[in-house]
N, C-alpha and C positions, 0 to 999 in steps of 0.2 A: 385877660389876665386871670390866672388861677388864684382863687382866694379861699382861705380856710375860715369858716365862721369864728369870729372872735368870741372867746369864751369857751370854745370846744375843748374838752378835757378828756384825756385817756389815762388809764392806769396800767402800768406794765409790771409784771413779776417775772424774775429771771433767777434760775438756780445757780448755786456754786457748782464748780466742776473740779474733778481731779483728772490730771493728764498723765500720759506715759504708762502708768500702771505697772511700772518695772521695765520690761523690755520693749514696750511699744512706743519708743521715743518719737515725739512729733506726729503720732499717728492715732493712738487710742485715747479715748477720753470717756468719762462717765459723769452724769449729772447727779448731784447730791441734794438731799432734802434740807438745804439751807437756802434762803432766797432773799434777794434784795427786791424792794418795790419802788416804783417811781410814778409820780403823777406829772403830767405835762399839760399845760394849758396855753392855748394861743391867745395873744393879745394884740392890741394896736401897737404900732411902732416897730422897733427892731431890737435886736440884742437878746441875750439870754441871762436870766437870773437863776441861780441854783441855791436852794436851801437844803443843806446837807444835815441829816439828823442820824445819829448813831455812829458807826465806824467812819472815820475820816472827817468827822465834824471838826471845823477849825483847822484842818490840815490841807484839804484838797481845794482847788480853785472853785470859785463861785460865780464865774462869768463864762464868756464864750470859750475860754481856754480849758474848761472842764472837759474831761474825756467823753462824757455823755453828750455834752453839747456839740462837741467836734464830730461825733459819730452821727448825730442827727443832721448836722449841716452837710455831712458827706452823702447821706441818704437823700436829702432834699436836692442837692446838686446833681445827683445821678439821674434825676428825673427833670432836670432843667427848671426847677421851681424855686422861687426865692423863698427862703424861710422867714415867716413872720416873727414878731416878738414872742418869746416863749418864757414861761415861768416854770421851773422845775422844782419839785420837792422830792428828794432822794432819801429814802429810809433804808440805810445800809446795815446789813447784818453780817455779810461775808467778810471775814478778816482780810486786811490788806497786807500784801507781801508775805503771805504764808503758804503759797502754792495751792490756793483753792479757787483760782480763776477769777479774782475780783476785777481785774482789768477787762478780761473778756466779758464778764457780766455787765460792766458799765457800757462797753461798746454795743453789746446786744440790746441793752436797755435803750440806747439811743436810736438804733435802727428800728426797733419795734415801736418806739414812741412816734417816730416819723411815719411808720406804716399806719398806725392807728389814726393819727391826725390827717393823713391823706386818704384815708378810706373814702370811697365814693368819688374820688378825684383821679387817682392812679392806683394801680395794683402793684405789689411786690411779690414775686414768686419766691418759694423757699430757696431756690438756687440763687436768686438775686440777693436775698437777705444774707446767705452764707458768704457770698462773694464780697458784699459791701463790708461786712463785719471783718472778714479775713484781710481785706485791704488795710484796715486799721490796726489789726492785731499782728499780722505778719505771717501767722500760721494758724491752721484751722483746728488743731486738736482740742483746744478749750472751747472754741466758738461752736462747733458742731453739737456737742452735748448740751451746751448752754441754750442753743436755739431749739433743738429737737428733742432733748431728753434721752434717757436710757444710756446704753452703751454705744458708742459710735466709733466707726473706723473712718478716718478722714485722710484724703490724699489730694495731691495737686496734679492738674493736667494743663495742657496748653489752653484749654478753654476756661480754666479756673478751678477753684476747689470743688471737690465732691465728697459725699459722705454716704455711709450705710449705717442705719440705726438697727440695733439688735436688742433683744430683751434678755435680761440677766436671769439665770436660773434662781428659783425661789429659795434654794438652800444657801445662797451666798449672802452673808451678812457683813456689814461694814462697821468698822470703828476708825474714826480720824483722831489722831493725837496732835493737838495744836500747841506749840510753844507759846507762852505768854510774853516772853521777853526777847524774842529773836524774829527776824524777818530776812528775806532773801530777795535780791533783785534778779529778775529773769535774765537781764542783760549780763550781769556778773556771772550767774550760773552757766550761761552759754559760753562765756569767754574762757571758762576753765577746761572746756573740752578740746581735744586735739583735732586737727583737720582730718587726720586718717587714723584708723584703728587697725589692729592686726586682723588678718583674714579669718582666723579661727574665732575671734570674738564676734566678727560680723555674722558668720554662720551660727554661732551659739545664739545670738539674739534673734536671728530669723527663726530658728527652731522654737525658742521660747515664746515669741510673739504668736506663732501659729498655735502652739499648745495653749496659750492663755485664752484665746478665743474659745477653744473647745472647753476649757476649764470653766469659764464664766457662763457659757450658755448651756452646757450639757453635763460636765463632769467636775463638780467643785473639789472633789478629793485630789485633783491634780494641781490645785492652786499653788501650793508651795514650790514645786518645781517650775511651774509655769511663770512665776514672778521673778525668776533669777535674771540678773542683768549684768552685762559687761560693757555697755555702750556709754553710760553717762553717770551713773551714781557713784562709782568709784572715783571718777575724776573730780567730782564736786564735793567729795567727802571732807576734804581739808578745810573748806570754807563753812562746813556745817558739821562740826565735830560732835556736838551733842546729839544731833539728829542721827548721825552715823552710829553713835554709841547705842542709842535707843533702838535703831534699826537692827543692829547686830544682836542685841539682847533679845529682841522679839523673834528673829529668825532662829537663833540658837535654841529658843524655846519651842520651835516648830510652827510658828505663825507665819503666814504669807504677807510679810510687811514689805512696803516699798515707799520711796519718797514720793510725796504727792506733788505732782508738777515739778516746778523748780525748787520746791521745798520752802521752808524747813519742816513743814508738817509731814506726818507719816500716816500713810493709809494702810490699814490692816484688813485684808480680805479673808474673812472667816468662812470655812466650809460648812459650819454649823452655828446656828445662833447661840448655842450653849457655850461656845468659846469666848463670847464677847465679855462676860464678867471677869474671866481669867485675864484677858488682854487688858482690861481696865486696871486690875490689880498690879499687873506688871508695869504699866505706865505710871501709876501712882507711886510705885516703889523705886522708880528710876532715880538715881542720885545726881542727875545732871541738873538742867534748868527746870523751871516750873512748867508742867504740861497739863493740859485738860483733855479729857477723852469725850468723844461725842459718838454715841450710837446712832447711825444714820441708815437710811435706805436709799435706793436708787430712785431719783426723781424721773418718772416716765413721761411727764407732761411737757417739760421744756418751757420755753418762754411763752408768755401769753400777754395779749393786750385787749382791753375792753374800754368802751366809752363809759365815763363815770355816770352819765345820765341813764345808761342801761343798767348799770349796777344798782342804781337807786330804785329802779322799777320793781 
């Protein structure tokens, strides 16, 4: 029988993500320098306890139904190993329901914690981690950058999800505008989209998605045109009127602004770091809801896991 030493403890760090990036619906994602951290400790008995600190404290489940706990159980089950009793302490910073990949980060935290606790017993390949987390999330656009960092292209095959990691041009600078009093359900956002789109709109997004990769890795001056979208943002605008108003104001001012994931946060891709203070001023002057601006960079590291004993050495 496979056993994990009781008292074995690991710490996991997982970045926030932004998906779609405008035209790259369900395909493109990027890791951001905001991260959640998690400690997981094996103990005797069974069941999971979750001590949530920060975002979600007093709101999310603190037992086996917690998303982190469920993703851990899924990872253990995939190896045919019974999960021992687990005590989790989640330090959450990523805002919930804001389009910054909080659910993907929770899922990745769980599979990475399982990987760490099972180190020396079984191995998880990067492909297995991506597949396990995508099983839980349903699509890999947030999962891939959360796991691997950087800019990622993710796609589905008969064998499962796959990804390609790319490095973003050093001239690209990021600002994320986050509303303090609004959230958006991914399920609701998806329900607002039609089953079919006009042929010309599909061609439009294909061209912009291809252009966006070139803009992000080689030619930042093309970011404004490259972030145009006709596939999902317009259909969701009625459910996020203030987001749409801010997005429109930013683009009218010449900034490459897009909805971050399912929203309601807005991602601004600046082609020059000097543009960021101007973006912040425009966001602060917006007459809609209360927004906060965050100057961020691309997280190139992705998710990490280490034994706490090693950290102390």
